[in-house]
RODOVEX-202093 format. One record per residue: residue in one letter; x, y, z of N, C-alpha, C, O in turn. Coordinates in steps of 0.001 Angstrom, whole numbers, plus 500000, padded with zeros to 6 digits. Layout:
N
aXYZXYZXYZXYZ...
END
This chain:
211
x488067546685301793487489545434301330486774545551299942486748544599299162x486228546690299687485596546828298386486593546957297220486383546444296121x487639547641297511488876547974296566489470546490296418489828546136295295x489578545712297371490357544351297178489507543431296256489945542668295395x488246543637296587487308542830295660487231543257294284487064542427293390x487350544605294029487648545125292818488838544571292199488832544059291079x489895544685292970491181544131292342491089542734292076491643542362291042x490481541822292818490218540243292389489653540295291077490207539655290183x488533541031290813487855540978289639488655541433288472488614540845287391x489429542556288713490322543059287562491360542036287310491638541743286148x491998541428288383493180540327288042492549539164287339493159538575286447x491394538831287701490788537694287137490343537808285744490419536887284930x489859539019285495489751539443283966491034539538283216491067539130282055x492018540007283739493279540195283095493907538801282799494745538672281907x493501537808283532494135536371283454493385535609282419493783534483282123x492130536221281726491470535440280935492435534886279677492323533740279241x493240535701279242494164535499278044495403534707278571496007533979277783x495827534821279932496987534137280334496443532793281055495427532808281750x497159531716280842496904530508281245497382530096282553497115528983283005x498125531009283217498773530650284498499377529343284390498991528489285188x500328529018283471500839527736283283502157527488284004502892526568283644x502476528312285042503530527938285908503272528416287341502458529311287567x503967527817288291503810528202289617504282529597289829503729530334290646x505331529984289081505929531427289124504731532431288789504510533371289554x503920532221287589502843533033287251501788533230288377501302534307288721x501527532037288875500449532109289942501022532766291225500255533372291973x502370532663291509502974533348292592502622534759292450501853535379293184x503414535318291186502974536696291021501725537362291061501557538556291309x500769536426290776499415536893290941498889536945292408498036537743292800x499441536092293092499254536114294636499510537405295218498755538062295934x500954537755294723501455538997295301500630540224294989500332541081295822x500289540232293718499412541164293153498125541537293975497717542664294256x497542540208294319496215540458294946496456540846296319495539541479296842x497622540577297118497893541188298399498628542547298310498998543177299301x498796542918297088499304544524297048500663544426297403501104545414297990x501590543321297165503000543341297704503561543213296438502987542978295374x504960543425296706506202543332295854506248542005295102506464541032295824x506094541774293847506007540477293166507321539658293148507399538570292577x508393540269293832509646539386293838509822538979295160510901538469295461x508781539143296164508901538609297406509312539683298278509958540638297846x508911539553299692509342540213300839509877539419301899509882538188301923x510415540341302950511039539494304142510146538603304892510520537558305426x508844539104304910507857538411305691507004537352304839506189536600305373x507235537364303648506554536523302746507378536103301537507232536658300448x508299535055301754509219534914300494508541534127299466507390533749299685x509128533841298370508672533304297120508575531699297453507635531073296963x509281531203298062509140529773298531508019529602299262507379528577299030x507549530472300226506239530109300999505104530335300137504115529620300296x505109531435299041503996531628298209503882530320297358502788529804297131x505059529811296901504934528616295887504200527475296732503375526726296209x504555527402298042503844526312298871502483526599298841501715525683298550x502060527671299081500553528034299219499876527944297688498698527608297568x500580528218296704500058527862295363499786526311295207498746525883294707x500700525589295626500494524174295450499418523633296340498754522648296017x499247524298297491498123523938298271496829524151297735495844523447297958x496889525323296898495690525812296161495322524902295041494160524706294683x496408524342294493496076523562293399495427522119293829494631521485293136x495924521734295100495326520469295461494006520735296003493194519810295973x493615522016296564492363522173297007491287522292295920490131521890296053x491820522923294765490923523077293546490733521581293056489614521272292647x491636520725293065491334519519292535490722518589293375490210517579292894x490712518854294808489673518132295691488233518628295397487286517855295259x488137520030295309486853520487295219486115520312293824484889520219293773x486900520272292727486330519998291436486748518646290742486269518321289656x487553517969291337487801516507290973488283516488289529487709515750288729x489199517176289185489547517404287769490583516476287253490586516166286062x491456516022288080492621515216287670492370513708288154492581513237289272x491866513085287021491293511788287362492167510617286871493121510817286119x491824509395287309492809508220286845491779507089286937490933507027287829x491914506214285961491324504880286002492225503718286467493401503596286125x491582502911287249492433501846287844491731500489287489490538500565287781x492010499496287055491456498113286913491877497392288178493090497349288384x491079496824289048491466496093290225490977494650289987489826494426289611x491818493743290201491616492417290044491029491920291573491739492158292550x490020491385291717489584491178293060490212489749293571490543488799292861x490280489859294951490832488636295611489746488110296550488910488811297121x489874486726296638488692485999297460489004486632298959490102486557299510x487823487273299517487591487690300893488387489070301148488476489505302296x488971489761300041489732490992300483488805492058300272488098492102299266x488774492993301253487927494089301227488569495404300504488002496042299616x489813495679301030490640496927300549491743496691299685492465495706299838x491947497657298655492732497719297589493444499032297450492731499979297118x494722499263297644495349500633297633495380501227296338495589500576295314x495140502653296376495019503189295187496230504327295181496793504572296248x496570504923294131497723505947294156497222507300294265496631507935293391x497565507722295599497286509221295746495829509733295553495482510757294965x494993508740296217493400509100295947493104510292296788493642510446297884x492223511167296268491478512143297082490041512183297049489325512793297842x489603511348295877487923511295295948487772510211295035488515510062294065x486694509343295363486278508181294475485149508850293629484238509496294147x485274508653292346484205509123291428483162508207291029481985508553290934x483634506904290766482860505852290409483447504443290267484655504242290142x482606503575290290483268502045290126482268501254289445481061501453289584x482826500252288625482073499414287736482753498111287813483979498027287739x481925497021287970482316495640287966482118495176286469481226495631285753x482980494285286092483105493908284630483320492499284442484157492000285194x482759491745283611483163490532283253483067490352281594482946491390280943x483108489300281010483132489092279538481821489434278977481716489732277788x480691489403279871479316489527279199478715490843279736477782491289279068x479092491547280836478479492644281227479266493692282138480294493402282750x478719494820282151479294495879283167478256496439284055477223496815283501x478337496544285148477464497300285988478045498205287164479121498006287727x477162499216287430477945500235288310477720499877289809476653499366290149x478620500112290631478516499774291926478089501064292680478385502171292229x477394500909293826476948501964294596477887502469295542478512501616296172x478167503881295822478973504493296749478189504423298113476977504609298226x479140504100299218478467504204300462479497505014301448480683505212301188x478867505409302533479610506021303584479750504912304549478731504460305071x481011504387304862481134503264305791480861503550307295480727502607308075x480776504846307711480261505308308985478760504967309379478329504833310524x478021504850308131476525504717308237476084503452307575474916503089307712x476890502787306902476608501505306117476126500390307145476757500111308164x475015499826306786474445498698307517474009497679306781473178496888307225x474565497576305469474217496300304558475022495179304979475622495119306053x475003494144303926475826492989304009477156493031303946477606493833303127x477919492409304566479408492348304438479995490977303700481171490844303360x479022490055303530479482488653302990478355488421301966477183488765302120x478844487831300970477842487267299995477079486091300487477544485210301210x475692486164299964475027484982300474475152483845299304475721484140298253x474641482618299497474836481535298690474237481932297173474671481374296165x473302482848297128472725483213295801473269484595295448472609485334294716x474332484932295893475021486278295603475468486423294139475586485463293377x475678487544293850475968487814292375477543487613291908477949487617290746x478285487446293053479681487191292802480614488439292752481839488335292683x479951489622292792480740490987292598480335491745293913479324491510294574x481220492625294165480722493647295296479457494470294911479264494553293698x478700494996295597477559495731295474477930497323295710477288498215295156x478919497547296499479111498803297056480692499177297164481515498299297420x481047500464296964482405500787297215482578501955298085481623502718298230x483679502178298674483726503311299609485430503696299653486314502884299381x485637505001300026487072505361300322487438505179301720486717505621302614x488600504505301974489062504132303307490595504654303304491435503964302726x490927505709303859492319506149303765492881506291302389492330507076301617x493868505644302028494394505558300583493879504432299872494495504128298851x492906503762300180492408502516299506490792502656299311490066503350300023x490381501865298216489119501615297944488591500307298596489227499268298418x487536500309299292486958499268299747485503498695299107484630499452298685x485411497397299111484330496803298446483651495905299437484232495109300175x482110496159299362481300495204300087480284494728299199480095495363298161x479473493521299491480347492511300258481570492071299673481857492228298487x482323491488300576483722491035300076483594490096298923482587489392298992x484314489914297935484444489338296808484602487651297383485473487380298209x483786486731296915483826485322297098484720484544296213484998483380296499x485177485112295171486046484452294212487048485508293613486818486706293442x488259484792293315489369485719292656489137485865291152488414485086290531x489810486942290565489774487102289189488719488277288632489004488995287673x487730488348289213486591489447288743487409490929288729488337491109289517x487072491772287957487570492886287685486676494193288061485524494282287634x487240495181288859486383496362289155487205497474288485488409497452288739x486807498333287763487215499642287199486869500725288118485680500994288287x487843501417288769487574502576289634488256503881288859489375503961288352x487250504828288936487617506077288635487636506963289773486684507019290551x488800507738289916488966508633291063489775509839290867490558509871289918x489672510792291631490459512056291589491845511719292158491929511125293233x492837512051291524494315511716291907494878512963292478494403514066292205x495883512793293264496554513961293881497632514476292708498470513796292116x497351515816292575498367516584291522499714516660292072499902517065293219x500680516280291290502043516532291812502389517995291968501788518932291442x503510518065292815503789519411293159504276520177291897504879519609290987x503991521435291900504530522386290758503906521951289394504577522031288365x502631521493289388501925520925288275500634521598288000499640520913287761x500574522980288018499252523726287903498699523379286447497486523361286234x499627523109285465499084522694284082498185521632284074497396521499283139x498222520772285125497185519829285276495749520061285341494861519274285011x495625521311285834494327521940286048493836522462284774494682523054284103x492656522375284292492181523066283149492390524635283283492102525169284354x492924525451282137493135526832282305492055527654283077492318528514283918x490768527267282668489822527999283346489661527642284892488694528124285482x490443526927285493490169526441286829491449526993287697491575526860288914x492309527597286869493533527775287777493593529006288581494434529111289474x492698530003288304492750531248289158492322530857290562492609531505291569x491561529663290537491058529064291875492223529037292844492223529611293933x493226528308292339494561528098293064495085529426293594495426529582294766x495129530345292689495622531797293168494746532170294379495250532424295472x493464532196294160492569532818295182492843532091296620492975532750297652x492913530718296582493192529940297743494583530186298288494755530300299501x495564530270297436496931530697297890496914532122298596497526532327299644x496242532991298006496236534369298532495550534270299947495954534992300858x494572533429300128494041533410301435494783532779302417494707533157303586x495587531738302031496645531188303058497802532270303304498181532467304458x498348532951302266499230533888302376498924534947303305499691535326304191x497592535484303035497153536642303759497109536352305334497405537227306148x496753535181305669496729534703307072498273534545307548498519534706308744x499149534285306787500447534053307113501116535495307513501930535565308434x500751536528306826501155537839307318500281538715307982500479539928308049x499323538136308473498416538731309453497472539772308828497264540822309437x496927539545307713495985540131306875494757539402306908494723538177307017x493675540183306811492235539445306809492149538756305444492065539494304462x492158537575305285492051536768304104490526536440303746490277535660302828x489642536973304394488164536597304314487608536846302927486695536155302475x488147537801302284487676538348300943488196536999299932487441536408299160x489466536719300110489917535678299175489197534385299345488794533814298332x488980533835300588488380532571300631486692532717300319486028531703300105x486168533874300318484820534170299911484915534025298352484134533317297716x486001534797297749485991534842296346486354533373295767485913533038294668x487169532505296536487314531121296116486117530375296081485832529687295100x485266530476297253484040529740297235483042529988296075482362529116295533x483059531463295740482125531874294528482788531195293372482029530607292603x484153531168293096484731530751292055484347529276291809483914528895290721x484529528450292891484314527011292899482807526813292444482482526040291542x481964527561293135480506527355292948480287527560291358479611526814290650x480990528713290931480587529085289337481138527979288539480484527704287533x482165527305288756482486526138287955481549524863288108481389524028287217x480950524831289367479925523747289396478510524021288925477597523196288914x478443525355288517477065525661287973476200526258288996475036526513288684x476629526517290193475806526962291337475746528646291150476695529401290937x474386528961291293474130530441291234474605531098292467474435530517293539x475221532330292420475488532980293609474282533320294583473170533555294109x474485533340295779473249533655296720473070535113296568473969535943296434x471647535345296609471252536804296490470829537243297901469635537239298200x471834537645298829471475538186299962471577539656300190471232540140301268
END
């Protein structure tokens, strides 16, 4: 366990100069972490590792919300839900008109107990937004068409697109892929998922626990 942790640290240090700008480079790094032939093995082929690398890319994006997209949504009278493109996390939402911009508040619909409809003196815009499947929802529902809400959200990264992650985040995809690959071949992957958690926390500015 200690040797593997040292290997992870050495590999991470060695990748400071390399950007891991392809799935192939990430795949080779996964094999190295596992101490396996970097050209693939019978029980862990290159296609399988490429799949795990892509899962790692998605996981880093979900945890760090780095691949973001803006979308302007024109509200329709009485419509709560609006489909977004491959949304994984809602970051923020703003209502806009010709005179002003104001932020909507994020809510969890499992616990929301506010108003669903505007009252007669309502502001004409939603007050809250929430994620619902592949859609953004707004409450209270709009009472007039034509108003616009700008939504910022983390977007699903396309397959084989590690370059969409900032270079300093890409090793996280390698660590998560190594965790998945280790489990696939019956190796204890705990050191990799622990290292992944520490990596993500370091990018969030969270100090490691001193136990």
